[in-house]
Backbone bond lengths (Angstrom), bond angles and torsions (degrees), N, CA, C in turn:
res aa  C-N    CA-C-N  psi(-1)  N-CA   C-N-CA  omega(-1)  CA-C   N-CA-C  phi
1 M - - - 1.484 - - 1.535 107.88 -
2 G 1.339 113.48 140.27 1.455 119.19 177.03 1.495 112.26 -61.31
3 A 1.323 115.44 145.33 1.489 121.06 179.00 1.509 110.24 -55.83
4 D 1.321 116.75 -30.14 1.502 119.53 -179.89 1.507 111.58 -94.35
5 G 1.306 119.42 -0.15 1.482 123.92 177.21 1.531 113.81 79.26
6 T 1.303 119.27 10.56 1.456 119.94 -174.93 1.526 112.52 -87.53
7 W 1.312 120.26 -11.07 1.458 118.74 178.29 1.535 109.86 -150.19
8 Q 1.284 114.94 159.12 1.473 120.57 176.03 1.537 110.30 -150.17
9 R 1.315 117.72 153.84 1.434 122.83 177.25 1.512 107.24 -139.32
10 R 1.344 116.93 144.12 1.443 122.74 172.75 1.550 106.79 -78.21
11 C 1.312 117.25 148.85 1.425 120.47 176.95 1.492 112.06 -153.83
12 H 1.348 117.79 162.27 1.458 122.52 176.43 1.513 105.66 -114.72
13 L 1.295 115.51 134.08 1.462 123.83 175.27 1.503 109.19 -77.07
14 L 1.319 118.70 111.59 1.467 123.63 -179.73 1.511 112.39 -90.76
15 D 1.330 118.45 -34.47 1.438 122.47 -176.90 1.512 107.09 -160.35
16 A 1.329 117.17 147.22 1.492 119.87 178.70 1.487 109.87 -146.67
17 S 1.318 114.10 150.96 1.444 119.22 173.51 1.545 106.02 -138.32
18 E 1.283 117.76 -175.20 1.446 120.68 175.77 1.531 114.51 -63.11
19 S 1.310 114.17 -29.10 1.494 117.15 -173.50 1.534 114.14 -101.67
20 G 1.356 117.50 -14.89 1.493 118.34 -175.70 1.492 111.42 -176.91
21 A 1.352 114.28 -168.52 1.490 119.75 -174.27 1.498 109.71 -157.71
22 K 1.317 113.30 163.08 1.479 122.38 172.72 1.538 105.81 -116.01
23 L 1.346 113.92 128.50 1.470 119.26 -174.98 1.521 109.18 -123.81
24 E 1.322 115.13 150.02 1.474 122.86 170.11 1.543 104.48 -105.56
25 V 1.316 117.07 114.37 1.481 122.54 -173.92 1.529 109.45 -95.38
26 E 1.345 115.21 136.49 1.451 122.56 171.90 1.502 109.56 -86.96
27 G 1.309 119.30 127.09 1.474 120.72 -177.79 1.453 113.26 84.38
28 S 1.276 117.71 -168.71 1.454 125.37 -175.17 1.511 112.13 -64.42
29 T 1.348 116.59 139.19 1.456 119.98 175.31 1.537 110.20 -93.93
30 D 1.309 117.76 -0.02 1.487 121.66 -178.86 1.550 114.12 -52.89
31 P 1.355 119.61 -43.35 1.453 117.86 179.93 1.512 113.94 -61.69
32 L 1.313 116.52 -29.02 1.472 119.56 -179.29 1.507 111.27 -65.84
33 K 1.313 117.11 -21.17 1.494 119.57 -177.42 1.537 108.25 -72.94
34 A 1.323 118.51 -0.95 1.492 121.10 172.26 1.528 107.37 -66.67
35 Q 1.284 119.30 -3.41 1.456 128.39 174.12 1.525 115.17 82.95
36 E 1.310 118.69 -51.74 1.484 119.73 -178.01 1.511 109.65 -115.19
37 F 1.315 114.21 134.88 1.476 120.49 178.30 1.504 109.92 -158.33
38 F 1.314 118.68 179.89 1.470 124.82 -178.91 1.535 108.05 -112.35
39 L 1.320 113.68 135.83 1.469 122.20 166.95 1.503 107.12 -95.99
40 V 1.324 118.00 106.99 1.471 121.39 -177.73 1.497 107.00 -88.37
41 L 1.334 116.95 123.22 1.447 123.81 -171.84 1.479 114.28 -102.82
42 S 1.346 118.44 1.29 1.480 120.29 -179.73 1.506 109.15 -143.25
43 T 1.309 116.20 157.77 1.460 120.23 -179.87 1.476 113.40 -69.04
44 T 1.348 117.00 -21.15 1.474 120.46 178.53 1.507 113.20 -87.37
45 G 1.372 115.17 -13.21 1.413 119.46 -178.05 1.518 116.05 81.35
46 L 1.332 116.17 5.00 1.459 121.74 -179.15 1.513 113.05 -77.62
47 A 1.360 117.38 -24.27 1.467 120.78 178.64 1.515 106.87 -108.85
48 F 1.310 117.24 117.43 1.463 119.44 178.89 1.529 108.50 -153.51
49 R 1.326 114.42 162.73 1.493 122.35 175.57 1.480 109.06 -129.73
50 R 1.292 118.31 138.49 1.478 124.73 172.85 1.491 106.15 -77.97
51 C 1.332 119.03 134.16 1.491 122.08 -172.12 1.530 110.50 -135.14
52 E 1.343 112.93 156.82 1.438 122.86 168.76 1.493 109.32 -124.31
53 L 1.345 117.26 139.19 1.430 121.52 177.74 1.503 109.57 -74.10
54 I 1.359 114.47 134.76 1.450 121.12 179.86 1.530 110.95 -107.39
55 W 1.351 115.91 -47.97 1.469 121.20 -177.90 1.513 110.29 -149.77
56 V 1.300 117.13 160.27 1.484 124.85 177.94 1.544 106.23 -136.07
57 D 1.347 114.93 131.82 1.449 120.95 176.14 1.547 106.43 -138.46
58 G 1.305 116.91 90.22 1.465 121.74 -174.05 1.536 109.47 66.09
59 S 1.340 115.80 -120.66 1.475 120.74 -179.26 1.534 110.67 -91.05
60 Q 1.286 119.24 -3.40 1.469 122.22 179.27 1.511 109.64 -96.87
61 V 1.360 114.58 141.27 1.454 118.95 177.69 1.497 109.56 -135.74
62 G 1.330 116.03 151.49 1.443 122.70 174.61 1.533 107.12 -106.88
63 I 1.307 117.14 132.85 1.449 120.32 179.91 1.539 111.08 -128.41
64 H 1.305 112.93 155.80 1.503 121.12 178.50 1.504 107.12 -117.52
65 F 1.356 115.88 129.39 1.460 118.34 176.85 1.511 110.17 -73.79
66 V 1.317 118.37 127.47 1.457 122.72 -176.40 1.506 109.00 -90.95
67 T 1.340 114.87 132.05 1.439 124.72 171.13 1.517 106.00 -132.43
68 A 1.335 116.41 169.67 1.463 117.65 -179.57 1.499 111.42 -61.72
69 R 1.342 119.41 -30.66 1.468 120.54 -178.29 1.521 110.88 -83.22
70 T 1.308 121.42 -24.48 1.485 120.36 -174.53 1.494 113.89 -103.18
71 K 1.313 121.21 3.54 1.427 122.56 -178.04 1.535 113.37 -51.40
72 G 1.275 118.79 -45.86 1.461 123.17 179.50 1.538 113.20 -73.79
73 K 1.342 116.62 -30.39 1.480 121.63 -179.99 1.514 112.93 -61.06
74 A 1.333 114.47 -41.48 1.475 118.01 -175.61 1.517 108.73 -64.81
75 N 1.343 117.77 -40.95 1.442 118.52 -179.04 1.525 112.38 -65.73
76 A 1.348 116.29 -37.28 1.465 120.00 175.05 1.506 112.50 -64.46
77 E 1.332 119.03 -39.28 1.423 124.11 178.79 1.559 109.40 -67.31
78 K 1.298 116.34 -41.03 1.477 120.31 -179.33 1.498 108.66 -62.42
79 Q 1.319 119.32 -44.78 1.478 122.14 178.92 1.495 111.57 -64.33
80 R 1.331 119.77 -36.47 1.455 122.37 178.10 1.520 110.66 -67.21
81 V 1.330 117.32 -43.92 1.494 121.63 -179.04 1.530 108.58 -65.55
82 C 1.335 117.11 -46.86 1.435 120.19 -175.95 1.550 112.01 -66.32
83 S 1.330 119.65 -26.58 1.428 120.18 -176.88 1.544 112.75 -84.60
84 Q 1.345 115.27 -6.13 1.464 118.35 -177.88 1.526 111.43 -81.72
């Protein structure tokens, strides 16, 4: 779901770790390029993680879970992946 609530996409969680996840997204991945969004993990919306997009490969995306301590790390990782 967009951080501003203006869009949402269904997805399947393919892999997850403490710091991020790999998702299979249904529909266009273009809105995710807004960089920051929420991964809603429950039907009630009470379980969610704030995320940043790291990479896109077709319908699969890599995301980094944003916390106050990791905000800068995700940007550094994104720059490293994009420069490869």
